[in-house]
KEPABA-863101 format. One record per residue (C-alpha): residue in one letter; x, y, z. Coordinates in nm, 4 decimals, always signed. Layout:
  r        px        py        pz
  A         X         Y         Z
...
END
This chain:
  r        px        py        pz
  M   +0.0000   +0.0000   +0.0000
  T   +0.1157   +0.3518   -0.0801
  R   +0.2544   +0.5408   +0.2154
  Y   +0.1955   +0.9135   +0.2186
  R   +0.3864   +1.1958   +0.3843
  L   +0.1741   +1.4620   +0.5536
  H   +0.3174   +1.8038   +0.6346
  N   +0.0958   +1.9527   +0.9035
  F   +0.0491   +2.1124   +1.2438
  F   -0.1243   +1.9415   +1.5331
  R   -0.3678   +2.2256   +1.6087
  S   -0.4521   +2.3157   +1.2491
  S   -0.8165   +2.2316   +1.1743
  T   -0.7323   +2.1851   +0.8059
  S   -0.4593   +1.9393   +0.9015
  F   -0.7093   +1.7592   +1.1248
  R   -0.9430   +1.7154   +0.8258
  V   -0.6739   +1.5436   +0.6228
  R   -0.5465   +1.3289   +0.9108
  A   -0.9000   +1.2027   +0.9762
  A   -0.9607   +1.1432   +0.6050
  L   -0.6390   +0.9424   +0.5743
  N   -0.7420   +0.7427   +0.8810
  L   -1.0897   +0.6750   +0.7418
  K   -0.9326   +0.5505   +0.4193
  G   -0.6932   +0.3279   +0.6125
  C   -0.3882   +0.5082   +0.4719
  A   -0.0591   +0.4962   +0.6557
  Y   +0.1368   +0.8196   +0.6447
  D   +0.4537   +0.9782   +0.7779
  Y   +0.3858   +1.2756   +1.0033
  V   +0.5924   +1.5886   +0.9411
  S   +0.5205   +1.8696   +1.1867
  Y   +0.5727   +2.2448   +1.1616
  A   +0.5576   +2.5021   +1.4392
  L   +0.3447   +2.7637   +1.2650
  R   +0.4106   +3.0438   +1.5140
  A   +0.7820   +2.9965   +1.4591
  G   +0.7343   +3.0125   +1.0821
  E   +0.8719   +2.6649   +1.0152
  H   +0.6164   +2.6129   +0.7369
  R   +0.7956   +2.8889   +0.5435
  A   +1.1201   +2.6917   +0.5305
  P   +1.2635   +2.6517   +0.1774
  E   +1.2144   +2.2741   +0.1907
  H   +0.8404   +2.3115   +0.2432
  L   +0.8060   +2.5987   -0.0046
  R   +0.9499   +2.3729   -0.2723
  L   +0.6594   +2.1354   -0.2070
  N   +0.3955   +2.4023   -0.1521
  P   +0.4817   +2.7558   -0.2708
  Q   +0.1988   +2.8938   -0.0549
  G   +0.3835   +2.7672   +0.2497
  L   +0.0594   +2.6511   +0.4075
  V   -0.0340   +2.3289   +0.5830
  P   -0.1438   +2.0669   +0.5177
  T   +0.0617   +1.9450   +0.2259
  L   +0.0316   +1.5797   +0.1271
  E   +0.3132   +1.4147   -0.0638
  T   +0.1559   +1.1602   -0.2981
  P   +0.2899   +0.9296   -0.5711
  D   +0.1760   +1.1953   -0.8206
  G   +0.3467   +1.4817   -0.6400
  P   +0.2754   +1.7194   -0.3500
  L   -0.0778   +1.8513   -0.3042
  G   -0.1962   +2.1402   -0.0882
  Q   -0.5410   +2.2658   +0.0165
  S   -0.7300   +2.0282   +0.2465
  L   -1.0509   +2.0030   +0.0420
  A   -0.8565   +1.9211   -0.2745
  I   -0.6547   +1.6608   -0.0851
  I   -0.9666   +1.4975   +0.0598
  E   -1.1477   +1.4849   -0.2734
  W   -0.8361   +1.3420   -0.4403
  L   -0.8198   +1.0729   -0.1731
  D   -1.1870   +0.9975   -0.2286
  E   -1.1380   +0.9585   -0.6026
  T   -0.8256   +0.7435   -0.5766
  I   -0.9390   +0.5363   -0.2767
  P   -1.3167   +0.5001   -0.3206
  E   -1.3907   +0.3122   +0.0013
  P   -1.5277   +0.4261   +0.2316
  P   -1.6764   +0.7139   +0.0306
  L   -1.6570   +1.0641   +0.1746
  L   -1.9114   +1.2057   -0.0715
  P   -2.2541   +1.0625   -0.1571
  A   -2.3124   +0.8827   -0.4858
  D   -2.5959   +1.1101   -0.6012
  P   -2.5450   +1.4632   -0.7398
  W   -2.7791   +1.6283   -0.4886
  G   -2.6127   +1.4548   -0.1959
  R   -2.2672   +1.5594   -0.3142
  A   -2.3829   +1.9179   -0.3603
  R   -2.5413   +1.9269   -0.0141
  V   -2.2313   +1.7841   +0.1547
  R   -2.0075   +2.0292   -0.0274
  S   -2.2314   +2.3200   +0.0731
  L   -2.2073   +2.2187   +0.4393
  A   -1.8324   +2.1663   +0.4159
  H   -1.7806   +2.4968   +0.2365
  A   -1.9712   +2.6863   +0.5048
  V   -1.6896   +2.5952   +0.7420
  A   -1.3955   +2.5710   +0.5040
  L   -1.4692   +2.8807   +0.2957
  D   -1.6667   +3.1086   +0.5267
  I   -1.5138   +3.0543   +0.8732
  H   -1.1624   +2.9275   +0.8249
  P   -1.0192   +3.1857   +0.5798
  I   -1.0910   +3.4771   +0.8150
  N   -1.0127   +3.2937   +1.1396
  N   -0.6876   +3.1162   +1.0609
  L   -0.3623   +3.1916   +1.2392
  R   -0.2122   +3.4262   +0.9807
  V   -0.5270   +3.6433   +0.9801
  L   -0.5436   +3.6552   +1.3606
  R   -0.1755   +3.7492   +1.3789
  H   -0.2275   +4.0202   +1.1175
  L   -0.5074   +4.1679   +1.3274
  E   -0.2613   +4.1918   +1.6147
  T   +0.0482   +4.3161   +1.4359
  E   -0.1114   +4.5537   +1.1848
  F   -0.4204   +4.6751   +1.3685
  G   -0.3200   +4.6415   +1.7337
  A   -0.5957   +4.3975   +1.8220
  T   -0.5774   +4.2747   +2.1811
  E   -0.6087   +3.9127   +2.2850
  D   -0.9706   +3.9782   +2.3825
  G   -1.0344   +4.1538   +2.0541
  I   -0.8936   +3.8634   +1.8555
  A   -1.1046   +3.6155   +2.0521
  G   -1.4120   +3.8293   +1.9897
  W   -1.3356   +3.8374   +1.6168
  F   -1.2987   +3.4595   +1.6088
  R   -1.6223   +3.3987   +1.7981
  H   -1.8177   +3.6462   +1.5848
  W   -1.7377   +3.4698   +1.2589
  V   -1.8049   +3.1248   +1.4011
  V   -2.1472   +3.2352   +1.5248
  E   -2.2251   +3.3963   +1.1875
  T   -2.1944   +3.0552   +1.0211
  F   -2.2771   +2.8083   +1.2987
  D   -2.6217   +2.9584   +1.3686
  P   -2.7487   +2.8965   +1.0129
  L   -2.5565   +2.5689   +0.9935
  E   -2.7356   +2.4493   +1.3066
  A   -3.0682   +2.5514   +1.1510
  R   -2.9914   +2.3483   +0.8412
  L   -2.8629   +2.0393   +1.0164
  S   -3.1515   +2.0337   +1.2631
  S   -3.4207   +2.0636   +0.9960
  E   -3.3005   +1.9018   +0.6746
  R   -3.4183   +1.5461   +0.6173
  E   -3.0774   +1.4287   +0.4927
  T   -2.9153   +1.4847   +0.8312
  G   -2.8630   +1.1603   +1.0162
  R   -2.6180   +1.0505   +1.2793
  F   -2.3694   +1.2582   +1.0828
  C   -2.4091   +1.5644   +0.8613
  H   -2.5430   +1.3534   +0.5760
  G   -2.6813   +1.0139   +0.6661
  D   -2.5236   +0.7677   +0.9022
  A   -2.1630   +0.7581   +0.7825
  P   -1.9039   +1.0340   +0.8248
  G   -1.7936   +1.2283   +0.5198
  L   -1.6452   +1.5505   +0.3920
  A   -1.8822   +1.7792   +0.5821
  D   -1.8112   +1.6000   +0.9098
  L   -1.4358   +1.6336   +0.8600
  C   -1.4741   +2.0105   +0.8305
  L   -1.7319   +2.0457   +1.1074
  A   -1.5433   +1.8356   +1.3622
  G   -1.2192   +2.0225   +1.2987
  Q   -1.3905   +2.3562   +1.3518
  V   -1.5596   +2.2463   +1.6746
  L   -1.2221   +2.1321   +1.8075
  N   -1.0761   +2.4709   +1.7151
  N   -1.3630   +2.6518   +1.8884
  R   -1.2530   +2.5098   +2.2239
  R   -0.9557   +2.7473   +2.2291
  F   -1.1889   +3.0471   +2.2192
  D   -1.4453   +2.9344   +2.4786
  L   -1.7404   +2.8996   +2.2432
  D   -2.0307   +2.7276   +2.4185
  P   -2.1152   +2.4104   +2.2195
  G   -2.4578   +2.4035   +2.3856
  R   -2.5678   +2.6871   +2.1587
  W   -2.5701   +2.4391   +1.8687
  P   -2.7105   +2.1074   +1.9954
  T   -2.7283   +1.9335   +1.6574
  I   -2.3718   +2.0310   +1.5744
  A   -2.2635   +1.9119   +1.9206
  R   -2.4407   +1.5793   +1.8668
  I   -2.2779   +1.5262   +1.5272
  H   -1.9384   +1.6248   +1.6641
  A   -1.9735   +1.3701   +1.9454
  A   -2.0612   +1.1033   +1.6887
  C   -1.7533   +1.1962   +1.4874
  M   -1.5183   +1.1825   +1.7840
  A   -1.6548   +0.8380   +1.8755
  V   -1.5061   +0.7149   +1.5456
  P   -1.1405   +0.6110   +1.5984
  A   -1.0329   +0.7761   +1.2721
  F   -1.1443   +1.1127   +1.4102
  A   -1.0260   +1.0569   +1.7663
  D   -0.6799   +0.9528   +1.6480
  A   -0.6594   +1.2708   +1.4390
  A   -0.7425   +1.5011   +1.7318
  P   -0.4818   +1.7676   +1.8135
  E   -0.4006   +1.6289   +2.1559
  N   -0.3138   +1.2895   +2.0043
  Q   -0.0451   +1.4175   +1.7673
  P   +0.3298   +1.3826   +1.8290
  D   +0.3847   +1.7604   +1.8210
  A   +0.0995   +1.8419   +2.0605
  E   +0.1894   +2.1065   +2.3170
END
């Protein structure tokens, strides 16, 4: 079986998504860690693999690949079982829309480089940064909760009774929320789905606290 090499950071929610996806697919991988606050991901060796200098980066037999959603969909196409996207077009579109709500609406404005820029360029305090983070989570989690609690396709997980792409994104974000004291009780359906995810060994093994570079 192909062995992959994953360049990542233990606390990165995007790295969590890929770790859990690799685990669900039963893929062994070598773990390469970067201390993001120290700028290790900007080292020339990593920039040669990923010119953006972002994590995660997955080294594959076809070459290095960045961007967590692209990595996960590539894994799903090359290793079909278990599927991370539904077989039907509507199901795939729904799962992508749920995943994108987290991956495209929350994460880009709440990731580490944005939070650091708020501090260094605009003088944001620690409390101000936490307030920023919480604001943008609430802006998306409130409507996401409304969808997941009312749409018929929601099951034990975001879509049916098996974890998939949307769950990878949702679980990673909920784990990230813990650092900013967001009350999970505000979103009971999301909390229920997150608990179901973390009961799956592939998710639990990918959790930040279970990584070799955990602090």
